[in-house]
N, C-alpha and C positions, 0 to 999 in steps of 0.2 A: 780500592778493593777492601774497604773496611767492613763490608758485609760478609766477607769471606769467613770470618770467625763464627758468625751466627749460622751460616750455611754448613760449615764443618760440624758444628754442634748438632744440627738437625739431621744431617745425613749419616754421621758416624762412619764415613767411608771416604778416605782421602783420595783413592783412585777415582771414584765417581766424581768427587769435587773437581779434581783436575780435568777430567773428561768434560764436565759441564763448562768449566772455565775456558777450555780450549775451543769447544763448539758444542753447545747444548743440543744442536740438531743431530749430531752424530753420537751423542753420549747414550749409554745404555739405559734409557728411561722408559717407563711404561707409556702406553698410548695415552692414558689419562693425563700424565704430566706433560707429555708433548703437546696435547691439545690445549692445556692450560697455558703453556709457554707461547704457543703460536697465537693464541687469543690475546695474551698480555702484550706481545710484541706488536700485533696489529693495532691494539688499542693505544699503544704508546706512539707508534710511528704514523699511523693513518686512522685516527679516531673517527673521522667522518665516513669512513668506509665500513664501519661495524654495522651489521644488520641483525635482524632477528634470527637469520640462518646461522650466524656465528654463535649466538647464545644457544640455539638448538643443538649445535654441534657439541657444545660442552655438556648439555643434558644427555646426549646420546652416549657419551663415554662415562656417564655416572655421576656427574655433578648435579647437586640439587640447586634449586633457585637461590637458597641461602649461600651456597658455595659460590655461585656466579656473582652474587652481590659482593661477597668477600674478595673475590679475584678482582673485580672492578674497583672496589674501594682501595685495596692495597696498591694496585697499579696506578690509580689516580693519585694516591697520597705520595708515592715515590716520585712521580712526575712533578707534582707540586713542590715537594721538598727539594728535589734536585734543581729545579728552575730557580727557586728562591736562593739556594746556595750559589748556583752558577751566576745568577744575576747580581749578587753582591760580591762576587769574586772570592767566596769563601773556599778555602782548601781544607783537606782533611788534616786534623791535628797530628802532630808528629808522635804523640803518645798512643795513637790508635794503631795497634799492630794487626797483622794478618791473623 
């Protein structure tokens, strides 16, 4: 959970952070954020199932093409970085706090 600190800084709302950690699907998030998280989850778990319709769904809730690119790049980067760390057996350093 070493990303918790960054999320706390961005949200500035500890109760929302806790709700997201518990289950983002039931957290009080905007439809735009829910659409983004659903897309990122699908891209992470079943990337071969992403279609143009999924991208269009992001546009329909207000994301620009640049936003979609950013969502894809961040999702892909974290997948890559986590697989490198997992593949090498790297664990979070003890000095990283929540």
